[in-house]
Structures are given as C-alpha cells and as structure tokens.
N, CA and C atoms of all chains as a GROMACS GRO file, in nm:
protein
  480
    1UNK      N    1  -0.548  -1.591  -1.021
    1UNK     CA    2  -0.583  -1.450  -1.038
    1UNK      C    3  -0.518  -1.370  -0.926
    2UNK      N    4  -0.447  -1.266  -0.964
    2UNK     CA    5  -0.376  -1.185  -0.864
    2UNK      C    6  -0.463  -1.065  -0.824
    3UNK      N    7  -0.458  -1.031  -0.698
    3UNK     CA    8  -0.537  -0.919  -0.648
    3UNK      C    9  -0.443  -0.819  -0.580
    4UNK      N   10  -0.461  -0.693  -0.608
    4UNK     CA   11  -0.387  -0.586  -0.541
    4UNK      C   12  -0.489  -0.499  -0.467
    5UNK      N   13  -0.481  -0.502  -0.335
    5UNK     CA   14  -0.580  -0.433  -0.251
    5UNK      C   15  -0.512  -0.319  -0.176
    6UNK      N   16  -0.570  -0.202  -0.182
    6UNK     CA   17  -0.516  -0.086  -0.111
    6UNK      C   18  -0.608  -0.050   0.005
    7UNK      N   19  -0.552  -0.037   0.123
    7UNK     CA   20  -0.627   0.007   0.241
    7UNK      C   21  -0.568   0.140   0.284
    8UNK      N   22  -0.650   0.245   0.268
    8UNK     CA   23  -0.601   0.380   0.300
    8UNK      C   24  -0.683   0.436   0.415
    9UNK      N   25  -0.616   0.502   0.506
    9UNK     CA   26  -0.686   0.563   0.618
    9UNK      C   27  -0.780   0.671   0.564
   10UNK      N   28  -0.904   0.671   0.613
   10UNK     CA   29  -1.003   0.766   0.563
   10UNK      C   30  -0.951   0.909   0.578
   11UNK      N   31  -0.985   0.995   0.483
   11UNK     CA   32  -0.927   1.129   0.481
   11UNK      C   33  -0.963   1.211   0.605
   12UNK      N   34  -1.080   1.182   0.665
   12UNK     CA   35  -1.121   1.262   0.782
   12UNK      C   36  -1.055   1.214   0.911
   13UNK      N   37  -0.976   1.107   0.902
   13UNK     CA   38  -0.913   1.051   1.022
   13UNK      C   39  -0.763   1.083   1.020
   14UNK      N   40  -0.714   1.127   1.135
   14UNK     CA   41  -0.573   1.163   1.148
   14UNK      C   42  -0.484   1.041   1.123
   15UNK      N   43  -0.376   1.064   1.050
   15UNK     CA   44  -0.283   0.955   1.018
   15UNK      C   45  -0.148   0.988   1.081
   16UNK      N   46  -0.124   0.941   1.203
   16UNK     CA   47   0.001   0.979   1.273
   16UNK      C   48   0.126   0.934   1.198
   17UNK      N   49   0.121   0.815   1.135
   17UNK     CA   50   0.239   0.768   1.064
   17UNK      C   51   0.269   0.860   0.945
   18UNK      N   52   0.164   0.902   0.876
   18UNK     CA   53   0.182   0.996   0.765
   18UNK      C   54   0.238   1.130   0.812
   19UNK      N   55   0.186   1.177   0.926
   19UNK     CA   56   0.234   1.305   0.982
   19UNK      C   57   0.381   1.296   1.020
   20UNK      N   58   0.419   1.185   1.081
   20UNK     CA   59   0.559   1.168   1.123
   20UNK      C   60   0.650   1.162   1.001
   21UNK      N   61   0.604   1.090   0.898
   21UNK     CA   62   0.685   1.079   0.777
   21UNK      C   63   0.698   1.215   0.709
   22UNK      N   64   0.587   1.291   0.706
   22UNK     CA   65   0.591   1.425   0.646
   22UNK      C   66   0.690   1.516   0.720
   23UNK      N   67   0.688   1.509   0.852
   23UNK     CA   68   0.781   1.590   0.931
   23UNK      C   69   0.926   1.552   0.898
   24UNK      N   70   0.951   1.423   0.884
   24UNK     CA   71   1.087   1.377   0.851
   24UNK      C   72   1.129   1.425   0.712
   25UNK      N   73   1.034   1.421   0.617
   25UNK     CA   74   1.064   1.469   0.482
   25UNK      C   75   1.098   1.618   0.486
   26UNK      N   76   1.022   1.694   0.565
   26UNK     CA   77   1.048   1.838   0.575
   26UNK      C   78   1.184   1.864   0.639
   27UNK      N   79   1.220   1.782   0.737
   27UNK     CA   80   1.351   1.798   0.801
   27UNK      C   81   1.464   1.771   0.702
   28UNK      N   82   1.436   1.691   0.600
   28UNK     CA   83   1.535   1.667   0.494
   28UNK      C   84   1.538   1.782   0.394
   29UNK      N   85   1.455   1.884   0.416
   29UNK     CA   86   1.460   2.003   0.331
   29UNK      C   87   1.360   2.001   0.216
   30UNK      N   88   1.275   1.901   0.211
   30UNK     CA   89   1.177   1.894   0.101
   30UNK      C   90   1.042   1.943   0.154
   31UNK      N   91   1.022   2.076   0.139
   31UNK     CA   92   0.900   2.136   0.194
   31UNK      C   93   0.783   2.129   0.096
   32UNK      N   94   0.812   2.089  -0.027
   32UNK     CA   95   0.708   2.090  -0.130
   32UNK      C   96   0.619   1.965  -0.126
   33UNK      N   97   0.650   1.874  -0.035
   33UNK     CA   98   0.567   1.754  -0.019
   33UNK      C   99   0.475   1.771   0.100
   34UNK      N  100   0.347   1.749   0.077
   34UNK     CA  101   0.246   1.770   0.182
   34UNK      C  102   0.142   1.660   0.178
   35UNK      N  103   0.061   1.659   0.284
   35UNK     CA  104  -0.052   1.564   0.292
   35UNK      C  105  -0.007   1.418   0.272
   36UNK      N  106   0.097   1.383   0.344
   36UNK     CA  107   0.148   1.246   0.335
   36UNK      C  108   0.054   1.152   0.413
   37UNK      N  109   0.014   1.045   0.348
   37UNK     CA  110  -0.073   0.946   0.412
   37UNK      C  111  -0.012   0.808   0.387
   38UNK      N  112  -0.011   0.728   0.490
   38UNK     CA  113   0.048   0.595   0.478
   38UNK      C  114  -0.061   0.489   0.496
   39UNK      N  115  -0.070   0.398   0.404
   39UNK     CA  116  -0.167   0.289   0.413
   39UNK      C  117  -0.100   0.156   0.386
   40UNK      N  118  -0.183   0.057   0.359
   40UNK     CA  119  -0.131  -0.078   0.334
   40UNK      C  120  -0.166  -0.121   0.193
   41UNK      N  121  -0.076  -0.196   0.133
   41UNK     CA  122  -0.108  -0.267   0.010
   41UNK      C  123  -0.099  -0.416   0.041
   42UNK      N  124  -0.206  -0.487   0.009
   42UNK     CA  125  -0.210  -0.632   0.034
   42UNK      C  126  -0.227  -0.700  -0.102
   43UNK      N  127  -0.130  -0.784  -0.136
   43UNK     CA  128  -0.138  -0.857  -0.262
   43UNK      C  129  -0.153  -1.005  -0.234
   44UNK      N  130  -0.232  -1.072  -0.314
   44UNK     CA  131  -0.246  -1.217  -0.297
   44UNK      C  132  -0.300  -1.278  -0.426
   45UNK      N  133  -0.297  -1.412  -0.427
   45UNK     CA  134  -0.356  -1.485  -0.539
   45UNK      C  135  -0.481  -1.555  -0.489
   46UNK      N  136  -0.582  -1.558  -0.573
   46UNK     CA  137  -0.706  -1.626  -0.539
   46UNK      C  138  -0.743  -1.714  -0.657
   47UNK      N  139  -0.770  -1.839  -0.628
   47UNK     CA  140  -0.791  -1.937  -0.735
   47UNK      C  141  -0.928  -2.001  -0.726
   48UNK      N  142  -0.971  -2.058  -0.837
   48UNK     CA  143  -1.092  -2.140  -0.838
   48UNK      C  144  -1.221  -2.062  -0.824
   49UNK      N  145  -1.219  -1.933  -0.858
   49UNK     CA  146  -1.339  -1.851  -0.848
   49UNK      C  147  -1.348  -1.760  -0.970
   50UNK      N  148  -1.469  -1.721  -1.003
   50UNK     CA  149  -1.485  -1.614  -1.101
   50UNK      C  150  -1.452  -1.482  -1.031
   51UNK      N  151  -1.438  -1.376  -1.112
   51UNK     CA  152  -1.412  -1.244  -1.051
   51UNK      C  153  -1.526  -1.202  -0.958
   52UNK      N  154  -1.648  -1.237  -0.997
   52UNK     CA  155  -1.764  -1.199  -0.913
   52UNK      C  156  -1.758  -1.271  -0.779
   53UNK      N  157  -1.730  -1.403  -0.784
   53UNK     CA  158  -1.719  -1.479  -0.658
   53UNK      C  159  -1.602  -1.427  -0.574
   54UNK      N  160  -1.491  -1.398  -0.642
   54UNK     CA  161  -1.374  -1.347  -0.569
   54UNK      C  162  -1.407  -1.213  -0.503
   55UNK      N  163  -1.479  -1.127  -0.574
   55UNK     CA  164  -1.514  -0.997  -0.517
   55UNK      C  165  -1.598  -1.014  -0.392
   56UNK      N  166  -1.696  -1.105  -0.399
   56UNK     CA  167  -1.780  -1.131  -0.281
   56UNK      C  168  -1.695  -1.177  -0.164
   57UNK      N  169  -1.604  -1.271  -0.192
   57UNK     CA  170  -1.518  -1.325  -0.086
   57UNK      C  171  -1.425  -1.217  -0.030
   58UNK      N  172  -1.368  -1.136  -0.118
   58UNK     CA  173  -1.277  -1.030  -0.072
   58UNK      C  174  -1.352  -0.928   0.013
   59UNK      N  175  -1.474  -0.894  -0.030
   59UNK     CA  176  -1.552  -0.798   0.050
   59UNK      C  177  -1.581  -0.854   0.190
   60UNK      N  178  -1.611  -0.983   0.197
   60UNK     CA  179  -1.631  -1.048   0.328
   60UNK      C  180  -1.504  -1.040   0.412
   61UNK      N  181  -1.390  -1.074   0.348
   61UNK     CA  182  -1.263  -1.074   0.422
   61UNK      C  183  -1.225  -0.933   0.466
   62UNK      N  184  -1.262  -0.832   0.387
   62UNK     CA  185  -1.234  -0.693   0.429
   62UNK      C  186  -1.305  -0.663   0.560
   63UNK      N  187  -1.430  -0.708   0.570
   63UNK     CA  188  -1.507  -0.685   0.693
   63UNK      C  189  -1.446  -0.760   0.810
   64UNK      N  190  -1.392  -0.881   0.781
   64UNK     CA  191  -1.349  -0.969   0.889
   64UNK      C  192  -1.206  -0.944   0.935
   65UNK      N  193  -1.116  -0.922   0.837
   65UNK     CA  194  -0.976  -0.928   0.877
   65UNK      C  195  -0.883  -0.834   0.799
   66UNK      N  196  -0.913  -0.808   0.672
   66UNK     CA  197  -0.812  -0.740   0.589
   66UNK      C  198  -0.795  -0.593   0.628
   67UNK      N  199  -0.905  -0.527   0.657
   67UNK     CA  200  -0.893  -0.385   0.691
   67UNK      C  201  -0.978  -0.356   0.814
   68UNK      N  202  -0.965  -0.234   0.863
   68UNK     CA  203  -1.054  -0.185   0.968
   68UNK      C  204  -1.151  -0.089   0.902
   69UNK      N  205  -1.276  -0.134   0.879
   69UNK     CA  206  -1.370  -0.050   0.802
   69UNK      C  207  -1.407   0.081   0.871
   70UNK      N  208  -1.379   0.092   1.001
   70UNK     CA  209  -1.405   0.218   1.070
   70UNK      C  210  -1.299   0.322   1.034
   71UNK      N  211  -1.179   0.276   1.007
   71UNK     CA  212  -1.067   0.368   0.987
   71UNK      C  213  -1.021   0.376   0.842
   72UNK      N  214  -1.045   0.270   0.767
   72UNK     CA  215  -0.981   0.259   0.636
   72UNK      C  216  -1.082   0.245   0.523
   73UNK      N  217  -1.048   0.305   0.410
   73UNK     CA  218  -1.119   0.281   0.285
   73UNK      C  219  -1.042   0.178   0.205
   74UNK      N  220  -1.115   0.096   0.132
   74UNK     CA  221  -1.048  -0.011   0.059
   74UNK      C  222  -1.080  -0.001  -0.090
   75UNK      N  223  -0.984  -0.038  -0.171
   75UNK     CA  224  -1.008  -0.054  -0.314
   75UNK      C  225  -0.919  -0.169  -0.360
   76UNK      N  226  -0.962  -0.240  -0.462
   76UNK     CA  227  -0.876  -0.346  -0.513
   76UNK      C  228  -0.900  -0.366  -0.661
   77UNK      N  229  -0.801  -0.425  -0.723
   77UNK     CA  230  -0.815  -0.458  -0.864
   77UNK      C  231  -0.755  -0.596  -0.889
   78UNK      N  232  -0.809  -0.660  -0.993
   78UNK     CA  233  -0.758  -0.790  -1.034
   78UNK      C  234  -0.651  -0.772  -1.140
   79UNK      N  235  -0.548  -0.857  -1.132
   79UNK     CA  236  -0.444  -0.857  -1.234
   79UNK      C  237  -0.437  -0.996  -1.297
   80UNK      N  238  -0.382  -1.005  -1.415
   80UNK     CA  239  -0.374  -1.129  -1.495
   80UNK      C  240  -0.511  -1.162  -1.557
   81UNK      N  241   0.026   1.815  -0.756
   81UNK     CA  242   0.036   1.686  -0.822
   81UNK      C  243   0.036   1.576  -0.715
   82UNK      N  244  -0.050   1.479  -0.732
   82UNK     CA  245  -0.062   1.373  -0.633
   82UNK      C  246   0.024   1.254  -0.674
   83UNK      N  247   0.085   1.192  -0.575
   83UNK     CA  248   0.171   1.077  -0.602
   83UNK      C  249   0.122   0.959  -0.519
   84UNK      N  250   0.114   0.844  -0.582
   84UNK     CA  251   0.079   0.719  -0.511
   84UNK      C  252   0.198   0.624  -0.526
   85UNK      N  253   0.262   0.597  -0.414
   85UNK     CA  254   0.386   0.516  -0.414
   85UNK      C  255   0.360   0.384  -0.343
   86UNK      N  256   0.399   0.275  -0.405
   86UNK     CA  257   0.383   0.143  -0.345
   86UNK      C  258   0.520   0.088  -0.307
   87UNK      N  259   0.535   0.045  -0.184
   87UNK     CA  260   0.658  -0.020  -0.138
   87UNK      C  261   0.622  -0.163  -0.103
   88UNK      N  262   0.674  -0.256  -0.181
   88UNK     CA  263   0.642  -0.397  -0.161
   88UNK      C  264   0.768  -0.472  -0.124
   89UNK      N  265   0.757  -0.562  -0.029
   89UNK     CA  266   0.871  -0.644   0.010
   89UNK      C  267   0.914  -0.729  -0.108
   90UNK      N  268   1.043  -0.732  -0.135
   90UNK     CA  269   1.096  -0.807  -0.250
   90UNK      C  270   1.049  -0.952  -0.242
   91UNK      N  271   1.022  -1.011  -0.359
   91UNK     CA  272   0.963  -1.146  -0.361
   91UNK      C  273   1.055  -1.250  -0.297
   92UNK      N  274   1.185  -1.229  -0.303
   92UNK     CA  275   1.277  -1.329  -0.248
   92UNK      C  276   1.292  -1.317  -0.096
   93UNK      N  277   1.229  -1.215  -0.038
   93UNK     CA  278   1.243  -1.193   0.106
   93UNK      C  279   1.114  -1.234   0.177
   94UNK      N  280   1.131  -1.305   0.288
   94UNK     CA  281   1.016  -1.353   0.365
   94UNK      C  282   0.936  -1.234   0.419
   95UNK      N  283   0.804  -1.247   0.412
   95UNK     CA  284   0.715  -1.140   0.460
   95UNK      C  285   0.633  -1.196   0.575
   96UNK      N  286   0.679  -1.180   0.698
   96UNK     CA  287   0.610  -1.241   0.812
   96UNK      C  288   0.466  -1.189   0.829
   97UNK      N  289   0.446  -1.061   0.802
   97UNK     CA  290   0.311  -1.004   0.816
   97UNK      C  291   0.216  -1.070   0.715
   98UNK      N  292   0.265  -1.088   0.593
   98UNK     CA  293   0.184  -1.155   0.491
   98UNK      C  294   0.155  -1.299   0.528
   99UNK      N  295   0.255  -1.367   0.582
   99UNK     CA  296   0.237  -1.507   0.624
   99UNK      C  297   0.132  -1.518   0.734
  100UNK      N  298   0.140  -1.426   0.831
  100UNK     CA  299   0.046  -1.428   0.943
  100UNK      C  300  -0.097  -1.399   0.892
  101UNK      N  301  -0.107  -1.304   0.802
  101UNK     CA  302  -0.239  -1.271   0.747
  101UNK      C  303  -0.294  -1.389   0.668
  102UNK      N  304  -0.207  -1.454   0.591
  102UNK     CA  305  -0.251  -1.570   0.512
  102UNK      C  306  -0.301  -1.682   0.605
  103UNK      N  307  -0.229  -1.706   0.713
  103UNK     CA  308  -0.272  -1.809   0.808
  103UNK      C  309  -0.408  -1.774   0.867
  104UNK      N  310  -0.430  -1.646   0.897
  104UNK     CA  311  -0.559  -1.604   0.953
  104UNK      C  312  -0.670  -1.622   0.851
  105UNK      N  313  -0.641  -1.590   0.726
  105UNK     CA  314  -0.742  -1.608   0.620
  105UNK      C  315  -0.777  -1.756   0.607
  106UNK      N  316  -0.676  -1.842   0.613
  106UNK     CA  317  -0.703  -1.987   0.603
  106UNK      C  318  -0.785  -2.035   0.722
  107UNK      N  319  -0.758  -1.980   0.840
  107UNK     CA  320  -0.836  -2.019   0.957
  107UNK      C  321  -0.982  -1.978   0.943
  108UNK      N  322  -1.007  -1.875   0.863
  108UNK     CA  323  -1.146  -1.834   0.835
  108UNK      C  324  -1.209  -1.922   0.728
  109UNK      N  325  -1.134  -2.021   0.679
  109UNK     CA  326  -1.192  -2.118   0.586
  109UNK      C  327  -1.169  -2.085   0.439
  110UNK      N  328  -1.092  -1.979   0.412
  110UNK     CA  329  -1.067  -1.941   0.273
  110UNK      C  330  -0.929  -1.991   0.233
  111UNK      N  331  -0.928  -2.116   0.181
  111UNK     CA  332  -0.801  -2.180   0.148
  111UNK      C  333  -0.754  -2.142   0.007
  112UNK      N  334  -0.839  -2.078  -0.069
  112UNK     CA  335  -0.808  -2.048  -0.209
  112UNK      C  336  -0.722  -1.922  -0.223
  113UNK      N  337  -0.693  -1.856  -0.113
  113UNK     CA  338  -0.607  -1.737  -0.116
  113UNK      C  339  -0.466  -1.775  -0.073
  114UNK      N  340  -0.369  -1.740  -0.155
  114UNK     CA  341  -0.230  -1.779  -0.128
  114UNK      C  342  -0.136  -1.662  -0.162
  115UNK      N  343  -0.012  -1.680  -0.120
  115UNK     CA  344   0.094  -1.582  -0.150
  115UNK      C  345   0.056  -1.440  -0.109
  116UNK      N  346   0.008  -1.428   0.014
  116UNK     CA  347  -0.030  -1.296   0.065
  116UNK      C  348   0.096  -1.217   0.099
  117UNK      N  349   0.104  -1.097   0.051
  117UNK     CA  350   0.217  -1.008   0.079
  117UNK      C  351   0.161  -0.874   0.123
  118UNK      N  352   0.220  -0.818   0.226
  118UNK     CA  353   0.174  -0.690   0.279
  118UNK      C  354   0.283  -0.585   0.260
  119UNK      N  355   0.247  -0.476   0.199
  119UNK     CA  356   0.341  -0.365   0.182
  119UNK      C  357   0.278  -0.234   0.225
  120UNK      N  358   0.341  -0.126   0.183
  120UNK     CA  359   0.294   0.007   0.221
  120UNK      C  360   0.249   0.084   0.098
  121UNK      N  361   0.147   0.164   0.114
  121UNK     CA  362   0.114   0.264   0.011
  121UNK      C  363   0.133   0.401   0.075
  122UNK      N  364   0.211   0.484   0.010
  122UNK     CA  365   0.237   0.620   0.061
  122UNK      C  366   0.184   0.718  -0.042
  123UNK      N  367   0.090   0.801   0.000
  123UNK     CA  368   0.034   0.902  -0.090
  123UNK      C  369   0.073   1.040  -0.040
  124UNK      N  370   0.101   1.129  -0.132
  124UNK     CA  371   0.133   1.266  -0.093
  124UNK      C  372   0.114   1.359  -0.211
  125UNK      N  373   0.117   1.488  -0.180
  125UNK     CA  374   0.114   1.590  -0.286
  125UNK      C  375   0.250   1.654  -0.296
  126UNK      N  376   0.290   1.683  -0.419
  126UNK     CA  377   0.418   1.749  -0.441
  126UNK      C  378   0.392   1.864  -0.537
  127UNK      N  379   0.440   1.982  -0.500
  127UNK     CA  380   0.408   2.103  -0.577
  127UNK      C  381   0.532   2.172  -0.627
  128UNK      N  382   0.514   2.255  -0.728
  128UNK     CA  383   0.621   2.343  -0.774
  128UNK      C  384   0.731   2.272  -0.850
  129UNK      N  385   0.703   2.157  -0.906
  129UNK     CA  386   0.803   2.082  -0.981
  129UNK      C  387   0.739   2.023  -1.105
  130UNK      N  388   0.821   2.000  -1.205
  130UNK     CA  389   0.775   1.919  -1.318
  130UNK      C  390   0.776   1.772  -1.274
  131UNK      N  391   0.716   1.687  -1.355
  131UNK     CA  392   0.716   1.544  -1.322
  131UNK      C  393   0.858   1.489  -1.317
  132UNK      N  394   0.944   1.540  -1.405
  132UNK     CA  395   1.083   1.491  -1.407
  132UNK      C  396   1.154   1.530  -1.278
  133UNK      N  397   1.137   1.659  -1.237
  133UNK     CA  398   1.199   1.703  -1.112
  133UNK      C  399   1.143   1.625  -0.993
  134UNK      N  400   1.011   1.604  -0.996
  134UNK     CA  401   0.948   1.531  -0.887
  134UNK      C  402   1.001   1.387  -0.881
  135UNK      N  403   1.018   1.324  -0.997
  135UNK     CA  404   1.070   1.187  -0.999
  135UNK      C  405   1.209   1.180  -0.936
  136UNK      N  406   1.294   1.278  -0.973
  136UNK     CA  407   1.429   1.282  -0.916
  136UNK      C  408   1.422   1.294  -0.764
  137UNK      N  409   1.337   1.386  -0.718
  137UNK     CA  410   1.324   1.408  -0.573
  137UNK      C  411   1.269   1.284  -0.503
  138UNK      N  412   1.168   1.221  -0.562
  138UNK     CA  413   1.109   1.102  -0.500
  138UNK      C  414   1.211   0.988  -0.495
  139UNK      N  415   1.289   0.972  -0.602
  139UNK     CA  416   1.392   0.867  -0.602
  139UNK      C  417   1.493   0.892  -0.489
  140UNK      N  418   1.531   1.020  -0.470
  140UNK     CA  419   1.621   1.054  -0.359
  140UNK      C  420   1.558   1.018  -0.225
  141UNK      N  421   1.431   1.055  -0.209
  141UNK     CA  422   1.363   1.030  -0.081
  141UNK      C  423   1.346   0.880  -0.056
  142UNK      N  424   1.328   0.804  -0.164
  142UNK     CA  425   1.318   0.659  -0.147
  142UNK      C  426   1.446   0.604  -0.086
  143UNK      N  427   1.560   0.654  -0.133
  143UNK     CA  428   1.689   0.609  -0.079
  143UNK      C  429   1.704   0.651   0.067
  144UNK      N  430   1.652   0.771   0.099
  144UNK     CA  431   1.678   0.830   0.230
  144UNK      C  432   1.581   0.784   0.337
  145UNK      N  433   1.452   0.779   0.301
  145UNK     CA  434   1.354   0.765   0.410
  145UNK      C  435   1.229   0.687   0.375
  146UNK      N  436   1.184   0.691   0.249
  146UNK     CA  437   1.051   0.638   0.219
  146UNK      C  438   1.046   0.486   0.227
  147UNK      N  439   1.151   0.422   0.177
  147UNK     CA  440   1.149   0.276   0.178
  147UNK      C  441   1.284   0.225   0.226
  148UNK      N  442   1.291   0.096   0.244
  148UNK     CA  443   1.417   0.028   0.271
  148UNK      C  444   1.458  -0.043   0.143
  149UNK      N  445   1.554   0.014   0.067
  149UNK     CA  446   1.586  -0.044  -0.064
  149UNK      C  447   1.645  -0.184  -0.056
  150UNK      N  448   1.691  -0.225   0.060
  150UNK     CA  449   1.741  -0.362   0.074
  150UNK      C  450   1.626  -0.463   0.078
  151UNK      N  451   1.514  -0.419   0.131
  151UNK     CA  452   1.402  -0.511   0.154
  151UNK      C  453   1.285  -0.490   0.060
  152UNK      N  454   1.273  -0.366   0.009
  152UNK     CA  455   1.150  -0.331  -0.061
  152UNK      C  456   1.176  -0.285  -0.204
  153UNK      N  457   1.082  -0.321  -0.292
  153UNK     CA  458   1.078  -0.264  -0.426
  153UNK      C  459   0.976  -0.151  -0.426
  154UNK      N  460   1.005  -0.049  -0.506
  154UNK     CA  461   0.917   0.067  -0.506
  154UNK      C  462   0.866   0.094  -0.647
  155UNK      N  463   0.743   0.140  -0.653
  155UNK     CA  464   0.689   0.191  -0.779
  155UNK      C  465   0.597   0.307  -0.744
  156UNK      N  466   0.584   0.402  -0.833
  156UNK     CA  467   0.491   0.512  -0.804
  156UNK      C  468   0.434   0.567  -0.932
  157UNK      N  469   0.320   0.632  -0.917
  157UNK     CA  470   0.258   0.697  -1.032
  157UNK      C  471   0.203   0.833  -0.989
  158UNK      N  472   0.198   0.922  -1.087
  158UNK     CA  473   0.143   1.055  -1.064
  158UNK      C  474  -0.005   1.054  -1.097
  159UNK      N  475  -0.082   1.126  -1.016
  159UNK     CA  476  -0.225   1.142  -1.044
  159UNK      C  477  -0.254   1.290  -1.060
  160UNK      N  478  -0.364   1.322  -1.121
  160UNK     CA  479  -0.407   1.462  -1.152
  160UNK      C  480  -0.331   1.517  -1.272
   0.00000   0.00000   0.00000
C-alpha cells in the first residue's frame, strides 16, 4: 500500500523558504503569484497492515519523526 | 486560484533524505515501511490568468526556478 503524506507549515507560522521563493519568482517578473509556501511530500510503502492499522502507525510516526507537529500540519492518503 | 505543486525526486535517482528517514523509521521498530522518498510541495496563489495561461507560466517557472528538471518530476493541480 502506497502512502503520500504532505507536511505543510502551519498558515500562522512564517515560511522563510516560501518567502524567498516568492521573491525570486517576482524578480523573474511574475507578480501574479503570491502566498508561496514550501512543505514536504513524503511517499512510502507500508505492508502487512490494514488501512486502519497503517493510519495508527503513521500518526505515531508523525509525532515521532515524520513532521514537526509544532510547525507543520499533516495530511496523507493511501494509493493502490 | 490556488495551485498545489509536487516535486518528487525521479525514481531512478537516489534520494539520500528518503534513505535516512527510512533508516530512522526502521530504528523505531517499523520495518514494514519501505521505499521512503522525500520531495517538496509548493503551494501558491496565481491570479489574473486562465488555467491554460497559468499552466504555461507554471511550466516556465518549473524550468527556471521551482524544480530541478534533471532530478525531479513535477505535477500540479489547481484548487478552488
């Protein structure tokens, strides 16, 4: 079972990488792009579990290692 | 119009960050997770264009600054 997990910096928290990228885009003359935010996409395969068991395990791993719950919001979906 | 763009390291290219994360997950005792890959999610708003115009502009920006086309595959979708 394939999992696609998105970790996005919470909207109330400043995203310096997004700000820097937005400034670079504007320097290229594209002023119509705004509110650039940069996060992580983590993809992996998880085997030998039901979706419910996998969700429990992924939620545990989010707390432990996958994201920073103070700074990032997480969402994920199963594929296949 | 909101855009969610995913930049993923091409499957044939080694992803050291994904490998390191996978090793950490295994050290936490979760051996059932494999093929971890880490990429970027870039979200932004783009205004004053049709979806076709926006796609053209985003494709240009992908070549110029958003991703490294030698290393990364890109996909994006419009929201709203």
